C-alpha positions as CSV (number, residue, x, y, z in Angstrom):
1,M,-67.5,-32.7,1.3
2,S,-64.3,-34.6,1.3
3,N,-63.5,-38.1,2.6
4,P,-61.1,-37.3,5.5
5,V,-59.8,-40.9,5.8
6,A,-59.0,-41.2,2.1
7,S,-57.6,-37.7,1.9
8,S,-55.3,-38.2,4.8
9,A,-54.0,-41.5,3.5
10,W,-53.3,-40.0,0.1
11,K,-51.5,-37.0,1.5
12,K,-49.2,-39.2,3.7
13,V,-47.9,-40.6,0.4
14,A,-48.0,-37.4,-1.6
15,R,-46.1,-35.1,0.7
16,P,-42.8,-37.0,0.7
17,F,-43.1,-37.7,-3.0
18,L,-43.5,-34.0,-3.7
19,A,-40.6,-33.1,-1.5
20,I,-38.3,-35.5,-3.4
21,S,-39.6,-34.1,-6.7
22,L,-38.8,-30.5,-5.7
23,A,-35.2,-31.5,-4.6
24,C,-34.6,-33.3,-7.9
25,T,-35.9,-30.4,-10.0
26,A,-33.0,-28.3,-9.0
27,L,-30.6,-31.0,-10.1
28,V,-31.8,-32.8,-13.2
29,G,-35.3,-31.6,-14.0
30,L,-38.6,-32.7,-12.6
31,Q,-39.7,-35.3,-15.1
32,G,-36.4,-37.2,-15.3
33,C,-36.1,-37.4,-11.5
34,V,-39.7,-38.6,-10.9
35,A,-39.2,-41.4,-13.4
36,V,-36.4,-42.7,-11.2
37,V,-37.7,-42.2,-7.7
38,V,-41.4,-43.1,-8.0
39,G,-42.2,-46.6,-6.9
40,S,-45.1,-48.8,-8.1
41,A,-47.1,-48.0,-5.0
42,V,-47.1,-44.3,-5.7
43,V,-47.7,-44.7,-9.4
44,G,-50.6,-47.1,-8.6
45,T,-52.1,-44.5,-6.2
46,L,-51.8,-41.8,-8.8
47,A,-53.8,-44.0,-11.2
48,A,-56.3,-45.0,-8.6
49,T,-57.2,-41.5,-7.5
50,D,-57.3,-40.0,-11.0
51,R,-60.8,-38.8,-12.0
52,R,-60.3,-39.9,-15.6
53,T,-61.1,-43.5,-16.7
54,L,-58.0,-45.7,-17.3
55,G,-58.9,-45.5,-21.0
56,A,-58.7,-41.7,-21.0
57,Q,-55.5,-41.7,-19.1
58,T,-53.9,-44.0,-21.7
59,E,-55.3,-41.9,-24.6
60,D,-53.9,-38.7,-22.9
61,K,-50.4,-40.3,-22.8
62,A,-50.7,-41.2,-26.5
63,I,-51.9,-37.7,-27.4
64,V,-48.9,-36.2,-25.8
65,L,-46.4,-38.5,-27.5
66,K,-48.0,-38.2,-30.9
67,G,-48.4,-34.4,-30.5
68,E,-44.8,-33.8,-29.6
69,S,-43.6,-36.0,-32.4
70,A,-45.8,-34.2,-34.9
71,L,-44.6,-30.8,-33.8
72,R,-41.0,-31.8,-34.0
73,R,-41.6,-32.8,-37.7
74,A,-43.6,-29.7,-38.5
75,L,-41.7,-27.0,-36.6
76,G,-38.3,-28.4,-35.9
77,D,-35.9,-26.6,-33.6
78,A,-37.4,-23.2,-34.5
79,A,-40.1,-23.7,-31.9
80,H,-40.6,-24.7,-28.3
81,V,-44.1,-26.2,-27.9
82,N,-45.3,-28.5,-25.1
83,V,-48.3,-30.7,-25.4
84,N,-50.4,-31.7,-22.4
85,S,-53.7,-33.6,-22.4
86,F,-56.3,-34.2,-19.8
87,N,-59.4,-36.3,-20.6
88,R,-58.7,-35.9,-24.3
89,R,-58.6,-32.1,-24.1
90,A,-55.2,-30.9,-25.3
91,L,-53.3,-27.9,-24.1
92,I,-50.4,-26.5,-26.1
93,T,-48.0,-24.0,-24.6
94,G,-44.6,-22.5,-25.5
95,E,-43.1,-20.2,-28.0
96,V,-42.9,-20.0,-31.8
97,A,-41.4,-17.5,-34.3
98,D,-44.6,-16.4,-36.0
99,E,-48.4,-16.6,-36.2
100,Q,-48.3,-19.2,-39.0
101,A,-46.2,-21.5,-36.8
102,R,-48.7,-21.0,-33.9
103,L,-51.6,-22.1,-36.1
104,T,-49.6,-25.0,-37.5
105,A,-49.0,-26.3,-34.0
106,E,-52.7,-26.2,-33.2
107,N,-53.7,-27.9,-36.5
108,E,-51.1,-30.7,-35.9
109,V,-52.4,-31.5,-32.5
110,R,-56.1,-31.1,-33.5
111,A,-55.5,-33.8,-36.2
112,I,-54.4,-36.4,-33.7
113,Q,-57.0,-39.2,-33.2
114,G,-58.8,-39.0,-29.9
115,V,-58.3,-35.2,-29.3
116,A,-61.7,-33.7,-28.4
117,A,-60.5,-30.1,-28.1
118,V,-57.4,-28.0,-28.3
119,Q,-56.6,-24.9,-26.2
120,N,-53.8,-23.0,-27.9
121,E,-51.8,-20.9,-25.4
122,V,-48.6,-20.8,-27.6
123,I,-47.1,-17.3,-27.9
124,V,-45.2,-15.7,-30.7
125,S,-41.8,-14.9,-29.0
126,G,-38.2,-15.8,-28.8
127,L,-37.5,-19.3,-27.4
128,S,-37.2,-19.5,-23.6
129,N,-33.8,-20.5,-22.2
130,F,-32.8,-23.3,-19.8
131,S,-32.9,-21.0,-16.8
132,A,-36.5,-19.9,-17.5
133,R,-37.6,-23.5,-18.0
134,S,-36.0,-24.6,-14.8
135,S,-37.7,-21.8,-12.9
136,D,-41.0,-23.0,-14.4
137,A,-40.4,-26.6,-13.3
138,V,-39.8,-25.4,-9.7
139,I,-43.0,-23.3,-9.8
140,T,-44.9,-26.3,-11.0
141,T,-43.7,-28.4,-8.1
142,K,-44.5,-25.7,-5.6
143,V,-48.0,-25.3,-6.9
144,K,-48.6,-29.1,-6.8
145,A,-47.3,-29.2,-3.2
146,S,-49.6,-26.3,-2.2
147,L,-52.6,-28.0,-3.8
148,F,-51.9,-31.2,-1.9
149,D,-51.7,-29.3,1.3
150,T,-54.9,-27.4,0.9
151,K,-58.0,-28.6,2.8
152,D,-60.9,-29.7,0.6
153,L,-58.7,-30.2,-2.5
154,Y,-57.5,-33.5,-3.9
155,G,-54.2,-32.6,-5.3
156,N,-54.1,-35.5,-7.8
157,A,-57.3,-34.1,-9.5
158,F,-55.1,-31.3,-11.0
159,K,-52.5,-31.2,-13.7
160,V,-50.2,-28.3,-13.4
161,I,-48.2,-26.8,-16.3
162,T,-46.0,-23.6,-16.1
163,E,-44.7,-21.5,-19.0
164,G,-43.0,-18.2,-18.4
165,G,-44.4,-17.9,-14.9
166,T,-48.0,-18.5,-16.1
167,V,-49.6,-21.5,-14.4
168,F,-52.1,-23.6,-16.4
169,L,-54.4,-25.8,-14.3
170,M,-56.2,-28.8,-15.9
171,G,-58.5,-31.4,-14.4
172,R,-62.1,-32.6,-13.9
173,V,-63.2,-30.5,-11.0
174,T,-66.1,-28.7,-9.5
175,Q,-66.4,-24.9,-9.9
176,R,-65.7,-24.6,-6.2
177,E,-62.5,-26.7,-6.5
178,G,-61.3,-24.9,-9.5
179,D,-61.7,-21.4,-8.0
180,L,-60.0,-22.5,-4.8
181,A,-57.1,-24.1,-6.7
182,A,-56.6,-21.0,-8.8
183,R,-56.4,-18.9,-5.7
184,V,-53.9,-21.2,-4.1
185,A,-51.7,-21.3,-7.3
186,A,-51.8,-17.5,-7.6
187,G,-50.4,-17.2,-4.1
188,V,-47.2,-19.2,-4.9
189,N,-44.1,-17.2,-5.2
190,G,-43.1,-16.6,-8.9
191,V,-46.5,-17.2,-10.4
192,R,-47.4,-14.3,-12.7
193,K,-50.8,-15.5,-13.9
194,V,-53.1,-18.5,-13.5
195,V,-55.2,-19.9,-16.4
196,K,-57.9,-22.4,-15.7
197,V,-58.3,-25.1,-18.3
198,F,-60.8,-27.2,-16.5
199,E,-63.6,-29.7,-17.4
200,Y,-66.2,-28.9,-14.8
201,I,-68.3,-31.5,-13.0
202,T,-71.1,-31.0,-10.5
203,E,-70.8,-31.5,-6.7
204,A,-73.1,-34.5,-7.1
205,E,-70.8,-36.1,-9.6
206,L,-67.8,-35.5,-7.3
207,K,-69.7,-37.0,-4.4
208,A,-70.4,-40.1,-6.5
209,M,-66.7,-40.4,-7.5
210,L,-65.6,-40.2,-3.8
211,A,-68.2,-42.8,-2.8
212,T,-67.0,-45.3,-5.4
213,P,-65.4,-48.4,-3.6
214,G,-61.7,-48.7,-4.2
215,K,-61.3,-45.2,-5.7
216,I,-58.4,-44.6,-3.4
217,D,-56.3,-47.8,-3.0
218,L,-52.8,-47.4,-1.7
219,S,-51.9,-51.0,-2.5
220,E,-52.8,-50.9,-6.2
221,E,-49.9,-51.8,-8.5
222,S,-48.8,-49.6,-11.4
223,K,-50.7,-50.3,-14.6
């Protein structure tokens, strides 16, 4: 089903990028390091191979920023809640002190313009420590690397989030891709549970995406 030329070209870029990310995770945290080491060619490729429209990608970034800001105002330091969004579908994860705070977090994110749906995976618990969050970052990177290395999967079609050893998988994928990705993630050392937060598309829709000229363009510049 996959385009072997496009898949091979993308993985040649993705593998070294992920290796650098994993090394940086142990030092300064995954997100901060990636911001430094990723060049425009890699960022352009990420945008080019994303199954969302450019408009949806921009809206997802805005949802995350607005959501995190709203939660800081509403919950302060008494909670640790992360916001992720894929194709305007928001996922919130983390820990809060009580059920009321959990519902507040969901309502704050649901109220953001552009959010189509919210999946609330926040738990009532003590806040995770630095060690636990660092371990989650390493798991996330390992899962991403495993997805990129799996035949018949396009790694960039998946967004991976880890909280307390639970891996959440987001993306626009077929049922077949989603099931395979979940099995791959479950086999990564340290993963306790895998939760699928997918928007499913048909195999015909996937075929049409892969046939679109310029869908994978290694020369595209960062937007």
